[in-house]
N, CA, C and O of each residue as an XYZ file, in Angstrom:
732
protein
N       0.828     -1.207      0.000
C       0.000      0.000      0.000
C       0.866      1.262      0.000
O       0.576      2.231     -0.702
N       1.934      1.229      0.801
C       2.843      2.377      0.865
C       3.545      2.593     -0.466
O       3.776      3.729     -0.880
N       3.890      1.475     -1.144
C       4.543      1.577     -2.449
C       3.644      2.275     -3.469
O       4.111      3.108     -4.245
N       2.359      1.935     -3.465
C       1.405      2.577     -4.383
C       1.297      4.070     -4.097
O       1.218      4.870     -5.028
N       1.291      4.453     -2.830
C       1.210      5.871     -2.461
C       2.451      6.617     -2.919
O       2.353      7.737     -3.419
N       3.614      6.008     -2.753
C       4.861      6.647     -3.182
C       4.934      6.782     -4.699
O       5.409      7.790     -5.222
N       4.459      5.760     -5.393
C       4.425      5.815     -6.855
C       3.491      6.937     -7.307
O       3.820      7.692     -8.223
N       2.327      7.046     -6.664
C       1.364      8.107     -7.012
C       1.975      9.490     -6.761
O       1.828     10.392     -7.585
N       2.655      9.654     -5.631
C       3.306     10.930     -5.309
C       4.346     11.267     -6.373
O       4.399     12.398     -6.856
N       5.171     10.292     -6.738
C       6.216     10.513     -7.745
C       5.605     10.877     -9.097
O       6.093     11.781     -9.774
N       4.550     10.182     -9.488
C       3.889     10.468    -10.773
C       3.332     11.890    -10.782
O       3.540     12.635    -11.739
N       2.627     12.263     -9.720
C       2.036     13.609     -9.633
C       3.137     14.667     -9.653
O       3.014     15.682    -10.338
N       4.194     14.433     -8.913
C       5.315     15.372     -8.861
C       5.934     15.561    -10.249
O       6.123     16.691    -10.699
N       6.241     14.471    -10.912
C       6.866     14.535    -12.239
C       5.932     15.171    -13.254
O       6.353     16.012    -14.048
N       4.669     14.776    -13.234
C       3.701     15.355    -14.178
C       3.638     16.872    -14.009
O       3.616     17.603    -15.000
N       3.610     17.345    -12.777
C       3.495     18.787    -12.581
C       4.788     19.518    -12.948
O       4.734     20.638    -13.455
N       5.923     18.918    -12.707
C       7.190     19.539    -13.139
C       7.187     19.699    -14.656
O       7.536     20.760    -15.172
N       6.795     18.654    -15.363
C       6.748     18.708    -16.828
C       5.709     19.722    -17.290
O       5.976     20.527    -18.183
N       4.521     19.685    -16.681
C       3.456     20.619    -17.065
C       3.892     22.069    -16.909
O       3.749     22.860    -17.842
N       4.420     22.427    -15.751
C       4.775     23.826    -15.501
C       5.981     24.243    -16.353
O       6.086     25.406    -16.743
N       6.883     23.312    -16.640
C       7.995     23.622    -17.544
C       7.459     23.966    -18.932
O       7.882     24.948    -19.542
N       6.524     23.151    -19.426
C       5.889     23.459    -20.712
C       5.158     24.795    -20.652
O       5.237     25.591    -21.588
N       4.448     25.043    -19.555
C       3.706     26.294    -19.377
C       4.658     27.490    -19.473
O       4.372     28.464    -20.169
N       5.784     27.408    -18.774
C       6.757     28.506    -18.774
C       7.318     28.739    -20.168
O       7.395     29.879    -20.627
N       7.706     27.671    -20.835
C       8.263     27.802    -22.181
C       7.223     28.348    -23.147
O       7.533     29.199    -23.980
N       5.973     27.858    -23.038
C       4.914     28.369    -23.917
C       4.684     29.857    -23.704
O       4.497     30.611    -24.659
N       4.701     30.270    -22.441
C       4.480     31.681    -22.135
C       5.595     32.543    -22.728
O       5.330     33.610    -23.283
N       6.813     32.090    -22.612
C       7.950     32.836    -23.154
C       7.858     32.902    -24.673
O       8.087     33.958    -25.262
N       7.528     31.793    -25.306
C       7.371     31.788    -26.763
C       6.257     32.730    -27.192
O       6.373     33.419    -28.205
N       5.182     32.758    -26.422
C       4.077     33.670    -26.722
C       4.550     35.121    -26.647
O       4.246     35.925    -27.528
N       5.288     35.448    -25.602
C       5.800     36.815    -25.437
C       6.798     37.190    -26.530
O       6.930     38.363    -26.880
N       7.498     36.194    -27.066
C       8.487     36.434    -28.127
C       7.840     36.434    -29.511
O       8.527     36.610    -30.517
N       6.527     36.240    -29.566
C       5.817     36.298    -30.837
C       5.849     35.019    -31.651
O       5.493     35.036    -32.829
N       6.269     33.902    -31.049
C       6.325     32.634    -31.775
C       5.037     31.854    -31.512
O       5.039     30.828    -30.833
N       3.957     32.362    -32.060
C       2.624     31.867    -31.725
C       2.361     30.434    -32.147
O       1.688     29.707    -31.417
N       2.865     29.996    -33.298
C       2.563     28.644    -33.749
C       3.284     27.595    -32.905
O       2.702     26.563    -32.572
N       4.529     27.848    -32.561
C       5.262     26.934    -31.690
C       4.634     26.927    -30.298
O       4.522     25.876    -29.668
N       4.226     28.099    -29.822
C       3.560     28.183    -28.511
C       2.245     27.387    -28.524
O       1.933     26.686    -27.562
N       1.495     27.497    -29.594
C       0.231     26.758    -29.700
C       0.487     25.254    -29.742
O      -0.254     24.482    -29.134
N       1.520     24.838    -30.448
C       1.866     23.417    -30.531
C       2.232     22.873    -29.146
O       1.765     21.804    -28.753
N       3.055     23.601    -28.422
C       3.460     23.182    -27.079
C       2.258     23.156    -26.137
O       2.177     22.298    -25.258
N       1.327     24.088    -26.316
C       0.164     24.143    -25.420
C      -0.703     22.893    -25.521
O      -1.389     22.537    -24.563
N      -0.680     22.224    -26.674
C      -1.463     20.979    -26.801
C      -0.937     19.914    -25.836
O      -1.721     19.229    -25.179
N       0.372     19.778    -25.752
C       0.965     18.817    -24.811
C       0.779     19.284    -23.372
O       0.508     18.492    -22.470
N       0.928     20.564    -23.187
C       0.787     21.154    -21.848
C      -0.578     20.838    -21.245
O      -0.656     20.430    -20.086
N      -1.638     21.015    -21.998
C      -2.978     20.829    -21.455
C      -3.271     19.356    -21.171
O      -3.965     19.042    -20.204
N      -2.752     18.453    -22.000
C      -2.943     17.022    -21.743
C      -2.250     16.629    -20.442
O      -2.824     15.917    -19.618
N      -1.026     17.091    -20.262
C      -0.275     16.785    -19.038
C      -0.985     17.393    -17.827
O      -1.069     16.758    -16.775
N      -1.486     18.600    -17.969
C      -2.211     19.278    -16.885
C      -3.439     18.469    -16.457
O      -3.663     18.254    -15.265
N      -4.215     18.030    -17.418
C      -5.433     17.279    -17.117
C      -5.100     15.966    -16.407
O      -5.784     15.575    -15.461
N      -4.047     15.289    -16.868
C      -3.642     14.030    -16.222
C      -3.253     14.255    -14.761
O      -3.719     13.546    -13.869
N      -2.396     15.247    -14.527
C      -1.936     15.520    -13.160
C      -3.050     15.964    -12.243
O      -3.189     15.455    -11.131
N      -3.845     16.911    -12.706
C      -4.949     17.408    -11.881
C      -5.975     16.304    -11.632
O      -6.539     16.205    -10.542
N      -6.212     15.476    -12.651
C      -7.153     14.370    -12.488
C      -6.717     13.404    -11.393
O      -7.538     12.941    -10.602
N      -5.426     13.104    -11.351
C      -4.913     12.206    -10.305
C      -5.130     12.788     -8.911
O      -5.470     12.065     -7.974
N      -4.931     14.085     -8.784
C      -5.116     14.734     -7.478
C      -6.601     14.794     -7.124
O      -6.978     14.500     -5.990
N      -7.433     15.168     -8.073
C      -8.867     15.304     -7.791
C      -9.526     13.963     -7.471
O     -10.485     13.911     -6.700
N      -9.021     12.887     -8.056
C      -9.561     11.560     -7.751
C      -9.260     11.144     -6.313
O      -9.957     10.303     -5.745
N      -8.232     11.729     -5.738
C      -7.780     11.332     -4.408
C      -7.586     12.556     -3.508
O      -6.529     12.726     -2.901
N      -8.601     13.395     -3.430
C      -8.493     14.616     -2.624
C      -8.298     14.325     -1.131
O      -7.821     15.183     -0.388
N      -8.659     13.143     -0.706
C      -8.481     12.793      0.702
C      -7.019     12.456      1.032
O      -6.672     12.292      2.201
N      -6.176     12.354      0.021
C      -4.758     12.029      0.202
C      -3.936     13.328      0.169
O      -3.562     13.812     -0.899
N      -3.668     13.871      1.344
C      -2.970     15.159      1.439
C      -1.599     15.116      0.767
O      -1.146     16.126      0.228
N      -0.940     13.971      0.791
C       0.381     13.856      0.192
C       0.335     14.100     -1.324
O       1.310     14.582     -1.901
N      -0.782     13.771     -1.965
C      -0.932     14.034     -3.399
C      -1.036     15.536     -3.671
O      -0.468     16.046     -4.637
N      -1.766     16.230     -2.807
C      -1.907     17.683     -2.954
C      -0.548     18.356     -2.726
O      -0.176     19.282     -3.447
N       0.177     17.884     -1.727
C       1.518     18.429     -1.457
C       2.445     18.152     -2.635
O       3.205     19.031     -3.041
N       2.389     16.930     -3.194
C       3.220     16.578     -4.352
C       2.882     17.476     -5.533
O       3.769     17.894     -6.278
N       1.596     17.772     -5.701
C       1.168     18.664     -6.793
C       1.764     20.057     -6.602
O       2.274     20.651     -7.552
N       1.702     20.579     -5.379
C       2.223     21.919     -5.090
C       3.742     21.961     -5.241
O       4.282     22.894     -5.836
N       4.428     20.961     -4.709
C       5.893     20.911     -4.826
C       6.296     20.766     -6.289
O       7.238     21.415     -6.743
N       5.590     19.922     -7.022
C       5.868     19.753     -8.450
C       5.688     21.052     -9.216
O       6.441     21.349    -10.143
N       4.686     21.821     -8.822
C       4.449     23.115     -9.469
C       5.647     24.040     -9.244
O       6.154     24.654    -10.183
N       6.089     24.131     -7.993
C       7.236     24.979     -7.678
C       8.502     24.531     -8.394
O       9.237     25.353     -8.941
N       8.754     23.234     -8.391
C       9.931     22.712     -9.089
C       9.816     22.915    -10.602
O      10.819     23.123    -11.284
N       8.600     22.854    -11.114
C       8.367     23.103    -12.537
C       8.704     24.529    -12.933
O       9.234     24.768    -14.018
N       8.398     25.479    -12.052
C       8.750     26.878    -12.321
C      10.268     27.009    -12.444
O      10.776     27.646    -13.366
N      10.978     26.396    -11.500
C      12.440     26.455    -11.531
C      12.973     25.762    -12.787
O      13.847     26.301    -13.467
N      12.454     24.580    -13.097
C      12.903     23.843    -14.285
C      12.616     24.631    -15.558
O      13.464     24.699    -16.448
N      11.438     25.222    -15.651
C      11.085     26.029    -16.827
C      12.010     27.216    -17.006
O      12.404     27.544    -18.125
N      12.356     27.864    -15.893
C      13.262     29.012    -15.972
C      14.664     28.572    -16.402
O      15.322     29.266    -17.177
N      15.115     27.431    -15.907
C      16.434     26.906    -16.301
C      16.452     26.560    -17.788
O      17.423     26.848    -18.487
N      15.379     25.945    -18.263
C      15.288     25.615    -19.688
C      15.316     26.891    -20.518
O      16.011     26.961    -21.532
N      14.563     27.898    -20.091
C      14.538     29.163    -20.825
C      15.914     29.810    -20.844
O      16.319     30.355    -21.871
N      16.642     29.764    -19.736
C      17.996     30.314    -19.696
C      18.890     29.614    -20.707
O      19.699     30.260    -21.372
N      18.753     28.305    -20.827
C      19.565     27.544    -21.787
C      19.176     27.863    -23.230
O      20.037     27.953    -24.105
N      17.878     28.034    -23.471
C      17.427     28.381    -24.819
C      17.846     29.799    -25.184
O      18.211     30.067    -26.329
N      17.795     30.709    -24.209
C      18.176     32.120    -24.379
C      17.627     32.696    -25.684
O      18.382     33.160    -26.538
N      16.327     32.660    -25.821
C      15.680     33.146    -27.034
C      15.734     34.665    -27.120
O      15.673     35.355    -26.103
N      15.846     35.173    -28.319
C      15.764     36.604    -28.543
C      17.090     37.333    -28.413
O      18.169     36.739    -28.428
N      16.962     38.635    -28.287
C      18.117     39.528    -28.260
C      18.088     40.376    -27.001
O      17.066     40.492    -26.324
N      19.219     40.953    -26.713
C      19.326     41.871    -25.589
C      20.023     43.128    -26.104
O      20.988     43.044    -26.864
N      19.538     44.270    -25.694
C      20.205     45.526    -26.003
C      20.871     46.009    -24.730
O      20.243     46.097    -23.675
N      22.146     46.320    -24.845
C      22.930     46.737    -23.690
C      23.407     48.166    -23.911
O      24.087     48.461    -24.894
N      23.047     49.034    -22.998
C      23.550     50.404    -23.011
C      24.694     50.479    -22.013
O      24.556     50.058    -20.864
N      25.813     51.012    -22.454
C      27.004     51.097    -21.615
C      27.470     52.535    -21.583
O      27.529     53.210    -22.611
N      27.800     52.995    -20.387
C      28.435     54.307    -20.242
C      29.781     54.055    -19.583
O      29.865     53.628    -18.432
N      30.831     54.332    -20.349
C      32.185     54.101    -19.861
C      32.729     55.371    -19.224
O      32.516     56.479    -19.718
N      33.427     55.185    -18.129
C      34.040     56.329    -17.453
C      35.203     56.887    -18.260
O      35.670     57.993    -17.991
N      35.673     56.133    -19.244
C      36.758     56.578    -20.105
C      36.215     56.837    -21.504
O      35.651     55.932    -22.120
N      36.372     58.051    -22.015
C      35.835     58.337    -23.352
C      36.733     57.811    -24.477
O      36.721     58.362    -25.578
N      37.511     56.754    -24.217
C      38.428     56.186    -25.193
C      37.653     55.389    -26.243
O      36.965     54.422    -25.915
N      37.767     55.796    -27.486
C      37.033     55.155    -28.580
C      37.554     53.740    -28.851
O      36.907     52.978    -29.570
N      38.709     53.375    -28.290
C      39.243     52.020    -28.423
C      38.276     50.990    -27.837
O      38.217     49.852    -28.303
N      37.536     51.385    -26.834
C      36.534     50.513    -26.202
C      35.593     49.982    -27.286
O      35.338     48.781    -27.370
N      35.087     50.889    -28.103
C      34.160     50.534    -29.176
C      34.822     49.600    -30.171
O      34.227     48.603    -30.580
N      36.057     49.916    -30.566
C      36.768     49.080    -31.540
C      36.961     47.661    -31.018
O      36.784     46.693    -31.757
N      37.323     47.541    -29.745
C      37.560     46.221    -29.160
C      36.272     45.386    -29.147
O      36.308     44.180    -29.389
N      35.156     46.023    -28.868
C      33.874     45.306    -28.910
C      33.528     44.897    -30.342
O      33.048     43.788    -30.576
N      33.773     45.791    -31.293
C      33.503     45.472    -32.700
C      34.403     44.349    -33.180
O      33.969     43.496    -33.955
N      35.655     44.337    -32.728
C      36.581     43.258    -33.099
C      36.077     41.898    -32.628
O      36.408     40.871    -33.220
N      35.281     41.891    -31.569
C      34.710     40.643    -31.064
C      33.401     40.295    -31.775
O      32.780     39.274    -31.478
N      32.984     41.153    -32.718
C      31.803     40.854    -33.518
C      30.530     41.551    -33.094
O      29.486     41.349    -33.714
N      30.586     42.364    -32.056
C      29.375     43.053    -31.591
C      29.100     44.281    -32.449
O      30.026     44.976    -32.868
N      27.834     44.539    -32.704
C      27.427     45.769    -33.359
C      27.322     46.849    -32.294
O      26.539     46.727    -31.352
N      28.097     47.888    -32.443
C      28.151     48.938    -31.425
C      27.895     50.288    -32.071
O      28.532     50.636    -33.066
N      26.983     51.034    -31.520
C      26.809     52.436    -31.874
C      27.290     53.218    -30.665
O      26.856     52.967    -29.541
N      28.188     54.170    -30.899
C      28.736     54.908    -29.760
C      28.687     56.402    -30.019
O      28.623     56.848    -31.164
N      28.718     57.163    -28.942
C      28.741     58.609    -29.011
C      29.367     59.142    -27.730
O      29.384     58.474    -26.696
N      29.868     60.331    -27.825
C      30.456     60.956    -26.642
C      29.353     61.595    -25.826
O      28.403     62.164    -26.363
N      29.498     61.490    -24.535
C      28.490     62.030    -23.622
C      29.208     62.775    -22.497
O      30.422     62.664    -22.329
N      28.439     63.518    -21.752
C      29.013     64.252    -20.635
C      28.241     63.875    -19.376
O      27.023     64.040    -19.313
N      28.953     63.371    -18.383
C      28.337     62.969    -17.128
C      28.683     63.929    -16.014
O      29.316     64.960    -16.240
N      28.266     63.586    -14.814
C      28.480     64.450    -13.658
C      29.975     64.713    -13.416
O      30.361     65.783    -12.946
N      30.799     63.721    -13.746
C      32.230     63.871    -13.499
C      33.034     64.028    -14.776
O      34.237     63.764    -14.772
N      32.414     64.448    -15.863
C      33.172     64.728    -17.080
C      32.763     63.905    -18.279
O      31.658     63.365    -18.336
N      33.687     63.815    -19.256
C      33.431     63.132    -20.519
C      33.235     61.630    -20.321
O      33.865     61.001    -19.471
N      32.347     61.089    -21.131
C      32.028     59.667    -21.092
C      31.909     59.158    -22.531
O      31.790     59.931    -23.482
N      31.945     57.841    -22.652
C      31.657     57.194    -23.920
C      30.390     56.375    -23.707
O      30.360     55.474    -22.869
N      29.348     56.690    -24.468
C      28.092     55.950    -24.373
C      28.009     55.001    -25.567
O      28.380     55.356    -26.686
N      27.519     53.796    -25.308
C      27.425     52.791    -26.371
C      26.103     52.047    -26.269
O      25.534     51.876    -25.191
N      25.643     51.619    -27.415
C      24.470     50.756    -27.474
C      24.877     49.519    -28.266
O      25.395     49.626    -29.378
N      24.637     48.340    -27.684
C      25.105     47.087    -28.257
C      23.931     46.113    -28.314
O      23.177     45.976    -27.351
N      23.786     45.446    -29.441
C      22.767     44.410    -29.592
C      23.466     43.068    -29.693
O      24.452     42.930    -30.417
N      22.961     42.084    -28.973
C      23.531     40.741    -29.043
C      22.442     39.703    -28.791
O      21.473     39.979    -28.083
N      22.595     38.511    -29.366
C      21.681     37.434    -28.984
C      21.817     37.176    -27.481
O      22.906     37.315    -26.923
N      20.729     36.804    -26.837
C      20.766     36.594    -25.386
C      21.780     35.542    -24.961
O      22.306     35.596    -23.850
N      22.054     34.581    -25.849
C      22.999     33.542    -25.460
C      24.413     34.083    -25.273
O      25.252     33.405    -24.679
N      24.697     35.292    -25.767
C      26.015     35.911    -25.597
C      26.015     37.013    -24.542
O      27.028     37.684    -24.347
N      24.901     37.201    -23.871
C      24.749     38.301    -22.922
C      25.825     38.278    -21.831
O      26.482     39.292    -21.597
N      26.008     37.158    -21.175
C      26.973     37.094    -20.069
C      28.405     37.296    -20.560
O      29.224     37.911    -19.878
N      28.695     36.774    -21.745
C      30.032     36.950    -22.329
C      30.277     38.438    -22.624
O      31.385     38.937    -22.430
N      29.249     39.132    -23.088
C      29.370     40.565    -23.353
C      29.640     41.333    -22.066
O      30.516     42.197    -22.034
N      28.893     41.026    -21.000
C      29.121     41.700    -19.715
C      30.549     41.486    -19.229
O      31.194     42.406    -18.728
N      31.027     40.264    -19.384
C      32.390     39.948    -18.955
C      33.413     40.761    -19.751
O      34.377     41.276    -19.185
N      33.201     40.874    -21.050
C      34.094     41.661    -21.906
C      34.076     43.126    -21.502
O      35.126     43.760    -21.402
N      32.881     43.665    -21.269
C      32.757     45.070    -20.870
C      33.480     45.310    -19.547
O      34.230     46.277    -19.412
N      33.255     44.432    -18.576
C      33.897     44.600    -17.260
C      35.414     44.477    -17.348
O      36.133     45.115    -16.579
N      35.907     43.661    -18.280
C      37.349     43.544    -18.479
C      37.916     44.843    -19.037
O      38.979     45.297    -18.616
N      37.197     45.438    -19.992
C      37.662     46.677    -20.612
C      37.502     47.883    -19.695
O      38.337     48.788    -19.700
N      36.419     47.894    -18.901
C      36.184     49.000    -17.972
C      35.383     48.493    -16.769
O      34.155     48.422    -16.822
N      36.077     48.145    -15.694
C      35.388     47.612    -14.509
C      34.369     48.583    -13.903
O      33.474     48.162    -13.170
N      34.497     49.866    -14.201
C      33.585     50.868    -13.645
C      32.450     51.236    -14.599
O      31.671     52.145    -14.309
N      32.350     50.548    -15.720
C      31.315     50.874    -16.708
C      29.923     50.722    -16.101
O      29.665     49.813    -15.312
N      29.041     51.629    -16.487
C      27.635     51.590    -16.080
C      26.893     50.833    -17.180
O      26.964     51.210    -18.349
N      26.180     49.766    -16.810
C      25.540     48.890    -17.792
C      24.051     48.775    -17.493
O      23.641     48.514    -16.363
N      23.257     48.978    -18.536
C      21.808     48.773    -18.455
C      21.429     47.878    -19.636
O      21.846     48.127    -20.767
N      20.640     46.839    -19.367
C      20.237     45.934    -20.438
C      18.725     45.791    -20.473
O      18.056     45.862    -19.443
N      18.204     45.590    -21.660
C      16.774     45.355    -21.820
C      16.545     44.550    -23.087
O      17.407     44.491    -23.964
N      15.374     43.930    -23.173
C      15.024     43.156    -24.355
C      14.206     44.030    -25.294
O      13.132     44.505    -24.926
N      14.713     44.246    -26.507
C      13.931     45.032    -27.466
C      12.735     44.231    -27.955
O      12.820     43.016    -28.138
N      11.635     44.913    -28.161
C      10.419     44.238    -28.627
C      10.486     43.982    -30.132
O      10.021     42.949    -30.615
N      11.062     44.920    -30.861
C      11.147     44.777    -32.308
C      12.483     45.316    -32.793
O      12.965     46.335    -32.297
N      13.079     44.632    -33.764
C      14.350     45.047    -34.354
C      14.162     45.048    -35.855
O      13.604     44.107    -36.418
N      14.626     46.102    -36.503
C      14.512     46.172    -37.957
C      15.689     46.961    -38.514
O      16.008     48.051    -38.038
N      16.322     46.396    -39.520
C      17.352     47.089    -40.274
C      18.659     47.301    -39.540
O      18.813     46.934    -38.375
N      19.596     47.903    -40.255
C      20.870     48.280    -39.665
C      21.901     47.173    -39.629
O      21.615     46.019    -39.949
N      23.082     47.541    -39.241
C      24.221     46.635    -39.122
C      23.930     45.488    -38.167
O      24.257     44.332    -38.435
N      23.304     45.839    -37.041
C      23.066     44.853    -35.994
C      22.353     43.626    -36.523
O      22.833     42.503    -36.365
N      21.222     43.838    -37.143
C      20.389     42.722    -37.573
C      21.116     41.889    -38.621
O      21.082     40.660    -38.570
N      21.777     42.555    -39.578
C      22.489     41.823    -40.628
C      23.581     40.942    -40.036
O      23.672     39.761    -40.372
N      24.405     41.497    -39.164
C      25.527     40.748    -38.597
C      25.063     39.659    -37.639
O      25.595     38.549    -37.656
N      24.088     39.965    -36.816
C      23.610     38.994    -35.846
C      22.949     37.826    -36.568
O      23.164     36.673    -36.196
N      22.148     38.105    -37.594
C      21.482     37.038    -38.331
C      22.470     36.202    -39.135
O      22.235     35.017    -39.369
N      23.580     36.817    -39.561
C      24.614     36.061    -40.273
C      25.401     35.178    -39.320
O      26.185     34.338    -39.762
N      25.204     35.353    -38.026
C      25.894     34.527    -37.043
C      27.324     34.956    -36.792
O      28.151     34.152    -36.361
N      27.619     36.215    -37.058
C      28.986     36.690    -36.889
C      29.493     36.474    -35.470
O      30.681     36.217    -35.277
N      28.624     36.571    -34.484
C      29.036     36.391    -33.093
C      29.125     34.918    -32.717
O      29.750     34.580    -31.712
N      28.526     34.054    -33.484
C      28.407     32.664    -33.056
C      29.721     31.887    -33.089
O      29.821     30.828    -32.470
N      30.744     32.399    -33.810
C      31.976     31.621    -33.866
C      32.750     31.671    -32.555
O      33.539     30.769    -32.273
N      32.539     32.707    -31.752
C      33.136     32.808    -30.428
C      34.655     32.862    -30.410
O      35.244     32.821    -29.330
N      35.322     32.954    -31.574
C      36.782     32.951    -31.645
C      37.384     34.328    -31.404
O      38.537     34.444    -30.990
N      36.608     35.361    -31.661
C      37.148     36.708    -31.555
C      37.201     37.198    -30.148
O      37.635     38.323    -29.902
């Protein structure tokens, strides 16, 4: 009897981890405008949801099943976020303000394959170099590391652009210029 209860708990836990992982990925795809892939994933998501919820509802008197459902949900959120981090869909725009107005900063980033638009700016403590950089999200951490190496005091703000059209950035990024990672 105990073995059956443990098996039921494990099944409910796993089903909910898978369900919420699919839910998270579908939501991200929806936000990124990939509606057909999101719709395809939602078909599996809803079947898994119905199976898991059905198991819990059939045995509402078994508190351990409800707990397994809740724990599975929480673990599914974490798993979904980890999967999304690995997929790293989309692009990130990084605004950098360097304490040094040295234009070499821009050249070094371009040598690594990043599309950089830069201009001189004036801050509270004098001249600055302002830059705007677009990169696929999968290179985001590598870009931050490069920036910090070139200027440990650089001010960095990042955001996800909703729409990108035209310019050097899109052409180079779509050609995969950054993907070789050798520069």
